LOGUPA-206333 format. One record per residue (C-alpha): x, y, z. Coordinates in steps of 0.001 Angstrom, whole numbers, padded with zeros to 6 digits, always signed. Layout:
<atoms>
XYZ ...
</atoms>
This chain:
<atoms>
+146357+003464+161222 +147264+006969+162396 +149696+008802+160162 +151835+011785+161072 +152068+013403+157660 +150798+016785+158855 +153289+017222+161701 +156141+015925+159543 +155265+018348+156751 +155143+021284+159160 +158536+020294+160558 +159993+020171+157054 +158657+023653+156407 +161114+024923+158998 +163991+023567+156931 +163032+025697+153969 +162231+028729+156128 +165859+028806+157281 +167350+028864+153783 +169592+031802+152858 +168074+033420+149772 +171315+034678+148259 +172530+034836+144715 +174273+031777+143379 +173986+028837+141058 +172336+025453+141387 +174185+022208+140769 +171067+020076+140449 +171750+016654+138935 +169143+015464+136483 +167530+012227+137602 +169016+009128+136045 +166902+006619+137965 +166241+003382+136110 +163564+002193+138560 +160027+003377+139429 +160189+006580+141461 +157888+008276+143945 +155452+010850+142539 +154266+012156+145925 +155453+012788+149470 +156946+009657+151029 +154607+007972+153517 +156183+006270+156525 +154685+003185+158152 +154129+003753+161868 +153849-000023+162242 +157495-000487+161238 +158605+002045+163828 +156477+000221+166383 +158226-003043+165539 +161682-001489+165874 +160694-000071+169270 +159297-003422+170469 +162360-005370+169346 +164633-002965+171212 +162459-003310+174326 +162530-007103+174002 +166330-007181+173843 +166603-004977+176919 +164140-007203+178774 +166122-010282+177798 +169372-008719+179029 +167656-008089+182371 +166535-011739+182470 +162889-010759+182022 +162268-013460+179454 +158482-013416+179710 +158407-009669+179072 +160759-010119+176113 +158388-012656+174576 +155418-010327+175146 +157190-007484+173357 +157999-009726+170400 +154442-011030+170220 +153183-007443+170197 +155589-006592+167388 +154380-009547+165356 +150761-008629+166038 +151414-005084+164751 +152496-006449+161372 +149799-009115+161182 +147029-006641+162009 +148152-004251+159258 +148966-006964+156711 +146422-005750+154150 +147563-002115+154337 +151334-002445+154478 +151987-003238+150777 +151057+000321+149822 +153964+001582+151970 +156519-000957+150790 +159439-000030+148579 +162413-001806+147093 +165944-000835+148105 +166828+000710+144769 +169372+001342+143385 +171092-001424+145331 +171890-004416+143138 +170452-006963+145571 +166982-005459+145830 +165116-008661+146602 +163233-007580+149710 +160307-005267+150362 +161132-002511+152821 +158863-000469+155080 +160089+003120+155537 +159623+004218+159146 +161545+007473+159314 +162575+010132+156811 +164097+013577+156577 +164631+016115+153810 +167705+018312+153569 +169463+020439+151006 +172444+018933+149239 +175862+020170+150322 +176461+022081+147083 +173109+023895+147111 +173216+027653+146575 +170007+029637+146603 +169368+032109+143788 +166759+034645+142855 +165316+032088+140445 +164679+029377+143017 +163881+031629+145989 +160245+031869+144952 +159943+028097+144606 +161490+027583+148040 +159045+030002+149620 +156136+028332+147836 +157240+024868+148999 +157586+026174+152554 +154027+027459+152474 +152710+024188+151111 +154476+022183+153806 +153021+024497+156458 +149535+024067+155017 +149952+020273+155156 +150055+019791+151395 +153394+017962+151111 +152598+016338+147751 +152274+019764+146138 +155420+020971+147922 +157445+018066+146557 +156151+018766+143049 +157209+022407+143327 +160710+021390+144415 +161011+018903+141560 +159820+021336+138901 +162166+024053+140158 +165040+021554+140286 +165873+022437+143883 +168787+020431+145291 +166922+018426+147935 +167797+014954+149155 +165626+012537+151103 +167051+010180+153727 +164927+007128+154551 +165250+004487+157283 +163731+001196+156122 +162879-002141+157726 +162797-005262+155513 +159361-006811+155843 +159884-010487+155025 +163051-011063+157050 +161613-009128+159987 +158581-011431+160074 +160894-014438+159970 +163115-012991+162684 +160220-012241+165014 +158834-015757+164679 +162277-017268+165222 +162948-015138+168307 +159579-016055+169856 +160244-019755+169208 +163742-019545+170686 +162596-017731+173827 +159798-020249+174327 +162365-023057+173986 +164770-021398+176417 +167281-020605+173665 +167859-017081+174906 +171242-016588+173231 +169764-017508+169865 +166751-015295+170498 +169058-012356+171098 +170829-013059+167811 +167450-013196+166041 +166566-009760+167363 +170009-008332+166647 +169638-009498+163046 +166377-007533+162773 +168052-004384+164055 +171066-004896+161797 +168812-005317+158761 +167595-001704+158960 +168846+000245+155957 +169291+004010+155688 +169393+005386+152163 +169660+008904+150770 +168128+009821+147410 +167719+012956+145369 +164136+014119+145675 +163246+012864+142181 +164941+009478+142698 +163075+008198+145764 +161877+004645+144968 +158139+004335+144439 +156014+002885+147217 +153629+000057+146477 +156183-001635+144184 +156545-005106+145681 +157674-007185+142716 
</atoms>
């Protein structure tokens, strides 16, 4: 699988390069997470993004009455997940801190931003510059550690696709299209799209990946 960690890290470096290094105070909230948290830069699963793209293409094909093409797109989406079955668990995460965290999610997109109440100071300016350099040099794990240790007010937004229900939905949609149940197939695909969750965490409260139980 091809990952895009380097380009993502370089893009994030631009966020920190644009920070105003002015005097102020930091309102960093100490982590109170009661679940396993990430100890390195979040890794996104390109396969999950591929599935989301294929499902969208399948729905559009179905709307245009191209039912065969819709089935092909769904079969490709299913094949993406089946081919990477052995590797995907290392990218999975639970939807903490939601109460109903019964599914394993695959993160497929993420962004890092400063919290709204962030104010740069002389104390954290050096850490911000160091993190920027580490992101530019494609060492995001070290950059995240610097931000955590300096208690910089950074939040991480993650888009996640539930693995188990997506597999079920893909199989159901393929079966329904094959049986001519196009309305039901559309509902199957809509359910997959609706199941995508977007969560925002403080940088030291991002749920750990590889936790599937």
